[in-house]
A tleap script that builds the chain and sets N, CA, C and O, in Angstrom:
source leaprc.protein.ff14SB
mol = sequence {
  NMET ILE PRO TYR ARG ILE VAL ARG TRP ILE
  ASN GLU VAL TYR PRO VAL THR VAL PHE LEU
  LEU TYR LEU GLY LEU PHE LEU LEU THR PHE
  ALA VAL CYS PHE LEU ILE PRO VAL VAL GLY
  ILE LEU THR LEU LEU PHE SER ILE PHE ALA
  LEU ILE PRO ALA VAL GLY LEU TRP GLN VAL
  LEU GLN ALA SER GLU ARG TRP LEU ALA ARG
  GLY LEU ILE ARG GLY ARG VAL CYS PRO GLY
  CYS GLY GLN SER LEU SER ASP ASP ALA SER
  ALA ALA SER ASP CYS LEU ALA CYS GLY ALA
  ALA TYR GLU THR ASN GLY ALA ARG VAL VAL
  CALA
}
set mol.1.N position { -2.887 22.891 193.938 }
set mol.1.CA position { -3.250 24.024 192.952 }
set mol.1.C position { -2.400 25.012 193.603 }
set mol.1.O position { -1.309 25.262 193.090 }
set mol.2.N position { -2.890 25.811 195.045 }
set mol.2.CA position { -2.035 26.620 194.894 }
set mol.2.C position { -0.242 26.954 194.661 }
set mol.2.O position { 0.084 28.089 194.312 }
set mol.3.N position { 0.719 25.992 194.861 }
set mol.3.CA position { 1.933 25.977 194.526 }
set mol.3.C position { 1.918 26.339 193.344 }
set mol.3.O position { 2.570 27.359 193.122 }
set mol.4.N position { 1.194 25.681 192.131 }
set mol.4.CA position { 1.370 26.033 190.738 }
set mol.4.C position { 0.925 27.426 190.795 }
set mol.4.O position { 1.701 28.095 190.113 }
set mol.5.N position { -0.289 28.384 191.484 }
set mol.5.CA position { -0.360 29.327 191.170 }
set mol.5.C position { 0.541 30.637 191.567 }
set mol.5.O position { 0.546 31.780 191.111 }
set mol.6.N position { 1.472 29.862 192.833 }
set mol.6.CA position { 2.491 30.938 193.147 }
set mol.6.C position { 3.579 30.439 192.064 }
set mol.6.O position { 3.955 31.344 191.319 }
set mol.7.N position { 3.970 29.580 191.908 }
set mol.7.CA position { 5.024 29.227 190.876 }
set mol.7.C position { 4.511 30.025 189.331 }
set mol.7.O position { 5.384 30.576 188.660 }
set mol.8.N position { 3.463 30.029 188.985 }
set mol.8.CA position { 3.255 30.554 187.703 }
set mol.8.C position { 3.190 32.297 188.206 }
set mol.8.O position { 3.588 33.126 187.388 }
set mol.9.N position { 2.769 32.684 189.321 }
set mol.9.CA position { 3.030 34.206 189.434 }
set mol.9.C position { 4.433 34.443 189.444 }
set mol.9.O position { 4.814 35.472 188.887 }
set mol.10.N position { 5.329 33.647 190.001 }
set mol.10.CA position { 6.712 34.506 189.852 }
set mol.10.C position { 7.235 33.928 188.796 }
set mol.10.O position { 8.398 34.324 188.725 }
set mol.11.N position { 6.951 33.053 187.759 }
set mol.11.CA position { 7.560 33.233 186.558 }
set mol.11.C position { 7.198 34.303 185.675 }
set mol.11.O position { 7.849 34.601 184.675 }
set mol.12.N position { 6.050 34.932 186.093 }
set mol.12.CA position { 5.266 36.172 185.043 }
set mol.12.C position { 6.163 37.285 185.960 }
set mol.12.O position { 6.618 38.210 185.287 }
set mol.13.N position { 6.397 37.307 187.057 }
set mol.13.CA position { 7.060 38.462 187.860 }
set mol.13.C position { 8.423 38.460 187.644 }
set mol.13.O position { 8.901 39.593 187.592 }
set mol.14.N position { 9.068 37.706 187.525 }
set mol.14.CA position { 10.875 37.404 187.781 }
set mol.14.C position { 11.266 38.127 186.409 }
set mol.14.O position { 12.335 38.727 186.523 }
set mol.15.N position { 10.696 38.227 185.169 }
set mol.15.CA position { 11.708 38.714 184.112 }
set mol.15.C position { 11.602 40.266 184.324 }
set mol.15.O position { 12.629 40.918 184.512 }
set mol.16.N position { 10.635 40.731 184.301 }
set mol.16.CA position { 10.079 42.010 184.463 }
set mol.16.C position { 10.962 42.891 185.884 }
set mol.16.O position { 11.337 44.054 186.031 }
set mol.17.N position { 11.029 41.626 186.768 }
set mol.17.CA position { 11.939 42.058 187.603 }
set mol.17.C position { 13.197 42.414 187.594 }
set mol.17.O position { 13.809 43.447 187.865 }
set mol.18.N position { 13.510 41.200 187.177 }
set mol.18.CA position { 15.179 41.199 186.647 }
set mol.18.C position { 15.824 42.611 185.705 }
set mol.18.O position { 16.841 43.304 185.678 }
set mol.19.N position { 14.395 42.487 184.933 }
set mol.19.CA position { 14.856 43.934 183.868 }
set mol.19.C position { 14.987 45.021 184.648 }
set mol.19.O position { 16.083 45.545 184.452 }
set mol.20.N position { 14.201 45.701 185.618 }
set mol.20.CA position { 14.123 46.078 186.536 }
set mol.20.C position { 15.165 46.677 187.411 }
set mol.20.O position { 15.240 47.797 187.914 }
set mol.21.N position { 16.006 45.570 187.465 }
set mol.21.CA position { 17.329 45.635 188.713 }
set mol.21.C position { 17.861 46.206 187.786 }
set mol.21.O position { 18.105 47.408 187.892 }
set mol.22.N position { 18.180 45.513 186.646 }
set mol.22.CA position { 19.368 45.919 185.637 }
set mol.22.C position { 19.174 47.379 185.113 }
set mol.22.O position { 20.038 47.923 184.425 }
set mol.23.N position { 18.088 47.949 185.440 }
set mol.23.CA position { 17.851 49.198 185.006 }
set mol.23.C position { 18.261 50.104 185.847 }
set mol.23.O position { 18.951 51.027 185.414 }
set mol.24.N position { 17.969 50.045 187.051 }
set mol.24.CA position { 18.722 50.585 188.265 }
set mol.24.C position { 19.894 50.367 188.730 }
set mol.24.O position { 20.427 51.085 189.576 }
set mol.25.N position { 20.457 49.255 188.169 }
set mol.25.CA position { 21.722 49.168 188.369 }
set mol.25.C position { 22.439 50.080 187.127 }
set mol.25.O position { 23.294 50.927 187.388 }
set mol.26.N position { 22.057 49.845 185.976 }
set mol.26.CA position { 22.483 51.292 184.844 }
set mol.26.C position { 22.256 52.452 185.324 }
set mol.26.O position { 23.135 53.224 184.943 }
set mol.27.N position { 21.444 52.980 186.024 }
set mol.27.CA position { 21.417 54.715 186.620 }
set mol.27.C position { 22.242 54.385 187.518 }
set mol.27.O position { 23.364 54.818 187.258 }
set mol.28.N position { 22.172 53.693 188.652 }
set mol.28.CA position { 23.361 53.787 189.520 }
set mol.28.C position { 24.552 54.097 189.137 }
set mol.28.O position { 25.185 55.048 189.595 }
set mol.29.N position { 25.009 53.218 188.151 }
set mol.29.CA position { 26.601 52.914 187.548 }
set mol.29.C position { 26.321 54.475 186.565 }
set mol.29.O position { 27.321 55.141 186.294 }
set mol.30.N position { 25.377 54.809 186.238 }
set mol.30.CA position { 25.678 56.172 185.278 }
set mol.30.C position { 25.617 57.459 186.040 }
set mol.30.O position { 26.031 58.509 185.548 }
set mol.31.N position { 25.027 57.370 187.408 }
set mol.31.CA position { 25.148 58.402 188.234 }
set mol.31.C position { 26.630 58.707 188.641 }
set mol.31.O position { 27.262 59.748 188.820 }
set mol.32.N position { 27.000 57.042 188.732 }
set mol.32.CA position { 27.937 57.480 189.801 }
set mol.32.C position { 29.633 57.190 188.881 }
set mol.32.O position { 30.722 57.529 189.343 }
set mol.33.N position { 29.442 56.588 187.714 }
set mol.33.CA position { 30.731 56.404 186.683 }
set mol.33.C position { 31.582 57.748 186.605 }
set mol.33.O position { 32.806 57.618 186.623 }
set mol.34.N position { 31.049 59.009 186.521 }
set mol.34.CA position { 31.893 60.159 186.375 }
set mol.34.C position { 32.781 60.193 187.793 }
set mol.34.O position { 33.999 60.373 187.763 }
set mol.35.N position { 32.026 59.997 189.058 }
set mol.35.CA position { 33.132 60.107 189.965 }
set mol.35.C position { 34.065 59.142 190.538 }
set mol.35.O position { 35.030 59.354 191.273 }
set mol.36.N position { 33.601 58.027 190.064 }
set mol.36.CA position { 34.319 56.763 190.496 }
set mol.36.C position { 34.494 55.894 189.146 }
set mol.36.O position { 33.591 55.095 188.901 }
set mol.37.N position { 35.322 55.962 188.464 }
set mol.37.CA position { 35.156 55.303 186.997 }
set mol.37.C position { 35.306 54.216 187.177 }
set mol.37.O position { 34.762 53.509 186.328 }
set mol.38.N position { 36.095 53.448 188.333 }
set mol.38.CA position { 36.206 51.555 188.276 }
set mol.38.C position { 34.673 51.185 189.126 }
set mol.38.O position { 34.261 50.028 189.034 }
set mol.39.N position { 34.161 51.833 189.643 }
set mol.39.CA position { 32.417 51.236 189.725 }
set mol.39.C position { 31.658 50.884 188.286 }
set mol.39.O position { 31.075 49.823 188.065 }
set mol.40.N position { 31.775 51.915 187.419 }
set mol.40.CA position { 31.186 51.340 186.200 }
set mol.40.C position { 31.781 49.898 185.430 }
set mol.40.O position { 31.081 49.200 184.696 }
set mol.41.N position { 33.460 49.572 185.819 }
set mol.41.CA position { 34.019 48.843 184.980 }
set mol.41.C position { 33.180 47.537 185.956 }
set mol.41.O position { 32.457 46.757 185.337 }
set mol.42.N position { 33.355 47.367 187.618 }
set mol.42.CA position { 32.980 46.700 188.447 }
set mol.42.C position { 31.369 46.283 188.367 }
set mol.42.O position { 30.937 45.160 188.627 }
set mol.43.N position { 30.652 47.321 187.989 }
set mol.43.CA position { 29.386 47.178 187.810 }
set mol.43.C position { 29.321 46.382 186.204 }
set mol.43.O position { 28.672 45.337 186.234 }
set mol.44.N position { 29.742 46.648 185.221 }
set mol.44.CA position { 29.752 45.867 184.073 }
set mol.44.C position { 30.079 44.515 184.132 }
set mol.44.O position { 29.326 43.662 183.663 }
set mol.45.N position { 31.268 44.211 184.735 }
set mol.45.CA position { 31.451 42.702 185.179 }
set mol.45.C position { 30.795 41.912 185.638 }
set mol.45.O position { 30.701 40.742 185.268 }
set mol.46.N position { 29.900 42.751 187.054 }
set mol.46.CA position { 29.011 41.951 187.880 }
set mol.46.C position { 27.805 41.725 186.957 }
set mol.46.O position { 27.173 40.669 186.966 }
set mol.47.N position { 27.529 42.716 186.197 }
set mol.47.CA position { 25.926 42.568 185.413 }
set mol.47.C position { 26.284 41.575 184.368 }
set mol.47.O position { 25.331 40.844 184.098 }
set mol.48.N position { 27.500 41.298 183.616 }
set mol.48.CA position { 27.538 40.163 182.757 }
set mol.48.C position { 27.349 38.793 183.562 }
set mol.48.O position { 26.540 37.919 183.250 }
set mol.49.N position { 28.104 38.756 184.493 }
set mol.49.CA position { 28.207 37.326 185.290 }
set mol.49.C position { 27.162 36.836 186.032 }
set mol.49.O position { 26.986 35.651 186.314 }
set mol.50.N position { 26.383 37.884 186.382 }
set mol.50.CA position { 25.042 37.642 187.320 }
set mol.50.C position { 23.593 37.368 186.282 }
set mol.50.O position { 22.544 36.925 186.749 }
set mol.51.N position { 23.758 37.681 184.996 }
set mol.51.CA position { 23.030 36.772 184.092 }
set mol.51.C position { 22.990 34.951 183.979 }
set mol.51.O position { 22.257 34.172 183.370 }
set mol.52.N position { 23.746 34.839 184.566 }
set mol.52.CA position { 23.769 33.261 183.957 }
set mol.52.C position { 23.393 32.428 185.154 }
set mol.52.O position { 23.153 31.221 185.114 }
set mol.53.N position { 23.361 33.332 186.414 }
set mol.53.CA position { 22.445 32.190 187.510 }
set mol.53.C position { 21.005 32.992 187.419 }
set mol.53.O position { 20.052 32.467 187.995 }
set mol.54.N position { 20.820 34.132 186.783 }
set mol.54.CA position { 19.447 34.586 186.794 }
set mol.54.C position { 18.868 34.093 185.645 }
set mol.54.O position { 17.644 34.225 185.654 }
set mol.55.N position { 19.337 33.551 184.621 }
set mol.55.CA position { 18.771 32.823 183.632 }
set mol.55.C position { 18.341 31.291 183.962 }
set mol.55.O position { 17.269 30.710 183.791 }
set mol.56.N position { 19.557 30.867 184.487 }
set mol.56.CA position { 19.512 29.395 185.227 }
set mol.56.C position { 18.367 29.635 186.076 }
set mol.56.O position { 17.503 28.806 185.793 }
set mol.57.N position { 18.014 30.367 186.939 }
set mol.57.CA position { 17.035 30.135 188.308 }
set mol.57.C position { 15.848 30.195 186.942 }
set mol.57.O position { 15.343 29.111 186.652 }
set mol.58.N position { 15.397 31.476 186.093 }
set mol.58.CA position { 14.262 31.090 185.292 }
set mol.58.C position { 14.125 29.893 184.597 }
set mol.58.O position { 12.956 29.733 184.246 }
set mol.59.N position { 14.859 29.000 184.267 }
set mol.59.CA position { 14.632 28.029 183.905 }
set mol.59.C position { 14.128 26.767 184.860 }
set mol.59.O position { 13.158 26.034 184.669 }
set mol.60.N position { 14.911 26.747 185.746 }
set mol.60.CA position { 14.434 26.205 187.199 }
set mol.60.C position { 12.956 26.493 187.448 }
set mol.60.O position { 12.106 25.618 187.609 }
set mol.61.N position { 12.756 27.692 187.462 }
set mol.61.CA position { 11.120 28.181 187.589 }
set mol.61.C position { 10.161 27.634 186.695 }
set mol.61.O position { 9.086 27.122 187.008 }
set mol.62.N position { 10.614 27.775 185.610 }
set mol.62.CA position { 9.476 26.760 184.212 }
set mol.62.C position { 9.512 25.764 184.403 }
set mol.62.O position { 8.485 25.088 184.357 }
set mol.63.N position { 10.887 25.161 184.744 }
set mol.63.CA position { 10.584 23.691 184.966 }
set mol.63.C position { 9.872 22.897 185.749 }
set mol.63.O position { 9.613 21.704 185.592 }
set mol.64.N position { 9.436 23.932 186.972 }
set mol.64.CA position { 8.851 23.080 188.042 }
set mol.64.C position { 7.459 23.625 187.665 }
set mol.64.O position { 6.598 22.747 187.602 }
set mol.65.N position { 7.090 24.757 187.426 }
set mol.65.CA position { 5.525 24.935 186.611 }
set mol.65.C position { 5.237 24.010 185.788 }
set mol.65.O position { 4.165 23.469 186.058 }
set mol.66.N position { 5.819 23.567 184.795 }
set mol.66.CA position { 5.487 22.817 184.139 }
set mol.66.C position { 5.277 21.102 184.846 }
set mol.66.O position { 4.487 20.245 184.450 }
set mol.67.N position { 6.157 21.014 185.857 }
set mol.67.CA position { 6.058 19.915 186.707 }
set mol.67.C position { 4.939 19.679 187.147 }
set mol.67.O position { 4.268 18.681 186.887 }
set mol.68.N position { 4.478 21.065 188.237 }
set mol.68.CA position { 3.245 21.151 189.066 }
set mol.68.C position { 1.883 20.905 188.078 }
set mol.68.O position { 0.885 20.218 188.296 }
set mol.69.N position { 2.198 21.637 187.055 }
set mol.69.CA position { 0.911 21.168 186.016 }
set mol.69.C position { 0.732 20.009 185.351 }
set mol.69.O position { -0.378 19.764 184.878 }
set mol.70.N position { 1.735 19.163 185.216 }
set mol.70.CA position { 1.549 17.812 184.609 }
set mol.70.C position { 0.802 17.107 185.645 }
set mol.70.O position { -0.232 16.559 185.261 }
set mol.71.N position { 1.167 16.986 187.113 }
set mol.71.CA position { 0.501 16.417 188.046 }
set mol.71.C position { -0.945 16.750 188.168 }
set mol.71.O position { -1.881 15.951 188.133 }
set mol.72.N position { -0.993 17.974 188.307 }
set mol.72.CA position { -3.049 18.468 187.898 }
set mol.72.C position { -3.227 17.782 187.015 }
set mol.72.O position { -3.906 16.768 187.173 }
set mol.73.N position { -2.738 18.066 185.920 }
set mol.73.CA position { -3.342 17.675 184.515 }
set mol.73.C position { -3.434 15.934 184.364 }
set mol.73.O position { -4.254 15.472 183.571 }
set mol.74.N position { -2.740 15.211 184.995 }
set mol.74.CA position { -3.163 13.699 184.978 }
set mol.74.C position { -4.225 13.392 186.042 }
set mol.74.O position { -4.691 12.263 186.201 }
set mol.75.N position { -4.555 14.400 186.715 }
set mol.75.CA position { -5.634 14.170 187.508 }
set mol.75.C position { -6.995 14.911 187.110 }
set mol.75.O position { -7.884 15.310 187.863 }
set mol.76.N position { -6.918 14.977 185.842 }
set mol.76.CA position { -7.677 15.874 184.652 }
set mol.76.C position { -8.301 17.135 185.717 }
set mol.76.O position { -9.490 17.384 185.915 }
set mol.77.N position { -7.184 17.778 186.278 }
set mol.77.CA position { -8.036 18.978 186.842 }
set mol.77.C position { -7.219 20.410 186.215 }
set mol.77.O position { -5.996 20.279 186.155 }
set mol.78.N position { -7.669 21.489 185.839 }
set mol.78.CA position { -7.022 22.421 185.564 }
set mol.78.C position { -6.158 23.084 186.267 }
set mol.78.O position { -6.738 23.552 187.247 }
set mol.79.N position { -4.659 23.455 186.245 }
set mol.79.CA position { -3.878 24.190 187.019 }
set mol.79.C position { -4.209 25.623 187.465 }
set mol.79.O position { -3.929 26.181 188.526 }
set mol.80.N position { -4.950 26.132 186.269 }
set mol.80.CA position { -5.550 27.346 186.379 }
set mol.80.C position { -6.339 28.041 187.390 }
set mol.80.O position { -6.035 28.945 188.168 }
set mol.81.N position { -8.103 27.007 187.070 }
set mol.81.CA position { -8.761 27.611 188.210 }
set mol.81.C position { -9.361 26.276 188.707 }
set mol.81.O position { -10.513 26.344 189.136 }
set mol.82.N position { -8.741 25.057 188.710 }
set mol.82.CA position { -9.202 24.261 189.563 }
set mol.82.C position { -10.650 23.218 189.039 }
set mol.82.O position { -11.100 22.301 189.726 }
set mol.83.N position { -11.076 23.551 187.971 }
set mol.83.CA position { -12.093 22.808 187.860 }
set mol.83.C position { -11.418 21.618 186.595 }
set mol.83.O position { -10.261 21.461 186.205 }
set mol.84.N position { -12.745 20.900 186.196 }
set mol.84.CA position { -12.156 19.587 185.419 }
set mol.84.C position { -11.853 19.974 183.742 }
set mol.84.O position { -12.421 20.797 183.025 }
set mol.85.N position { -10.887 19.166 183.484 }
set mol.85.CA position { -10.688 19.329 181.877 }
set mol.85.C position { -11.324 18.588 181.071 }
set mol.85.O position { -11.845 17.511 181.362 }
set mol.86.N position { -11.322 19.274 179.691 }
set mol.86.CA position { -12.299 17.911 178.486 }
set mol.86.C position { -11.220 16.662 178.432 }
set mol.86.O position { -10.015 16.469 178.591 }
set mol.87.N position { -12.379 15.967 178.121 }
set mol.87.CA position { -11.843 14.505 178.242 }
set mol.87.C position { -11.184 14.671 176.692 }
set mol.87.O position { -10.744 13.530 176.552 }
set mol.88.N position { -10.988 15.079 175.974 }
set mol.88.CA position { -10.525 14.835 174.363 }
set mol.88.C position { -9.279 14.455 174.326 }
set mol.88.O position { -8.418 14.969 175.040 }
set mol.89.N position { -9.031 13.426 173.411 }
set mol.89.CA position { -7.586 13.007 173.463 }
set mol.89.C position { -6.798 13.318 172.484 }
set mol.89.O position { -6.152 12.602 171.719 }
set mol.90.N position { -6.949 14.963 172.606 }
set mol.90.CA position { -5.888 15.728 171.817 }
set mol.90.C position { -4.799 15.854 172.301 }
set mol.90.O position { -4.729 15.127 173.292 }
set mol.91.N position { -3.654 16.540 172.088 }
set mol.91.CA position { -2.475 16.730 172.487 }
set mol.91.C position { -2.493 17.558 173.614 }
set mol.91.O position { -1.825 17.386 174.634 }
set mol.92.N position { -3.546 18.763 173.316 }
set mol.92.CA position { -3.745 19.334 174.629 }
set mol.92.C position { -4.769 19.294 175.382 }
set mol.92.O position { -5.788 18.755 174.952 }
set mol.93.N position { -4.736 19.879 176.740 }
set mol.93.CA position { -5.615 19.485 177.168 }
set mol.93.C position { -6.365 21.001 177.515 }
set mol.93.O position { -5.639 21.933 177.858 }
set mol.94.N position { -7.827 21.192 177.409 }
set mol.94.CA position { -8.468 22.262 177.453 }
set mol.94.C position { -9.411 22.590 178.686 }
set mol.94.O position { -10.129 21.630 178.969 }
set mol.95.N position { -9.545 23.428 179.292 }
set mol.95.CA position { -10.486 24.044 180.535 }
set mol.95.C position { -11.631 24.557 179.739 }
set mol.95.O position { -11.560 25.367 178.815 }
set mol.96.N position { -12.707 23.979 180.217 }
set mol.96.CA position { -14.061 24.585 180.043 }
set mol.96.C position { -14.079 25.688 180.727 }
set mol.96.O position { -14.621 26.638 180.162 }
set mol.97.N position { -13.701 25.844 181.658 }
set mol.97.CA position { -14.252 27.136 182.914 }
set mol.97.C position { -13.261 28.555 182.381 }
set mol.97.O position { -13.756 29.680 182.309 }
set mol.98.N position { -12.232 28.346 182.138 }
set mol.98.CA position { -11.447 29.361 181.979 }
set mol.98.C position { -10.689 29.215 180.860 }
set mol.98.O position { -9.754 30.015 180.900 }
set mol.99.N position { -10.681 28.599 179.961 }
set mol.99.CA position { -10.448 28.889 178.343 }
set mol.99.C position { -8.891 28.454 178.232 }
set mol.99.O position { -8.320 28.727 177.176 }
set mol.100.N position { -8.330 27.940 179.026 }
set mol.100.CA position { -6.829 27.854 179.390 }
set mol.100.C position { -6.531 26.177 178.739 }
set mol.100.O position { -7.279 25.204 178.835 }
set mol.101.N position { -5.163 26.270 178.060 }
set mol.101.CA position { -4.857 24.868 177.486 }
set mol.101.C position { -3.367 24.667 177.691 }
set mol.101.O position { -2.345 25.353 177.725 }
set mol.102.N position { -3.761 23.296 177.819 }
set mol.102.CA position { -2.097 22.741 178.624 }
set mol.102.C position { -1.501 21.911 177.269 }
set mol.102.O position { -2.061 21.371 176.315 }
set mol.103.N position { -0.315 22.054 177.602 }
set mol.103.CA position { 0.278 20.724 176.521 }
set mol.103.C position { 0.320 19.321 177.471 }
set mol.103.O position { -0.102 19.136 178.612 }
set mol.104.N position { 0.998 18.418 176.532 }
set mol.104.CA position { 1.083 17.182 177.720 }
set mol.104.C position { 2.505 16.785 178.690 }
set mol.104.O position { 2.766 15.887 179.490 }
set mol.105.N position { 3.291 18.049 178.108 }
set mol.105.CA position { 4.505 18.363 178.929 }
set mol.105.C position { 4.146 19.225 180.095 }
set mol.105.O position { 5.063 19.541 180.853 }
set mol.106.N position { 2.930 19.649 180.341 }
set mol.106.CA position { 2.844 20.622 181.173 }
set mol.106.C position { 2.804 22.339 180.377 }
set mol.106.O position { 2.132 23.240 180.879 }
set mol.107.N position { 3.368 22.474 179.513 }
set mol.107.CA position { 3.323 23.950 179.133 }
set mol.107.C position { 2.246 24.609 178.745 }
set mol.107.O position { 1.619 24.105 177.813 }
set mol.108.N position { 1.797 25.744 179.270 }
set mol.108.CA position { 0.656 26.002 178.993 }
set mol.108.C position { 0.754 26.801 177.592 }
set mol.108.O position { 1.692 27.511 177.230 }
set mol.109.N position { -0.619 26.473 176.787 }
set mol.109.CA position { -0.610 26.879 175.322 }
set mol.109.C position { -1.223 28.558 175.389 }
set mol.109.O position { -2.187 28.947 176.049 }
set mol.110.N position { -0.357 29.351 174.512 }
set mol.110.CA position { -1.042 30.779 174.587 }
set mol.110.C position { -1.535 30.662 173.376 }
set mol.110.O position { -0.935 30.040 172.500 }
set mol.111.N position { -3.118 31.466 173.112 }
set mol.111.CA position { -3.575 31.311 172.094 }
set mol.111.C position { -3.301 32.992 171.294 }
set mol.111.O position { -3.684 33.197 170.143 }
savepdb mol mol.pdb
quit
């Protein structure tokens, strides 16, 4: 359950962190581009090609979160709080303690 919580927290923080890094890179480039114009061009190329591994890493993090959640759901344990899940035969597994719902593939259902 602890690895799931860690991966879930990283998944929540990762997009905001990448956005703030790109915003900081923009501000740095804007401050320097009038003095050294080549820096603006190089930063633009770097930022475009850096999106590919950033998005790929985010997809890997999401897949690992779903994989960890599936293991806990199979054991009828809520990945979020550790309490037992309801025994409904529906497509989603609901936690009675924290109110979270999970699909059979491990994705968290947002209400």
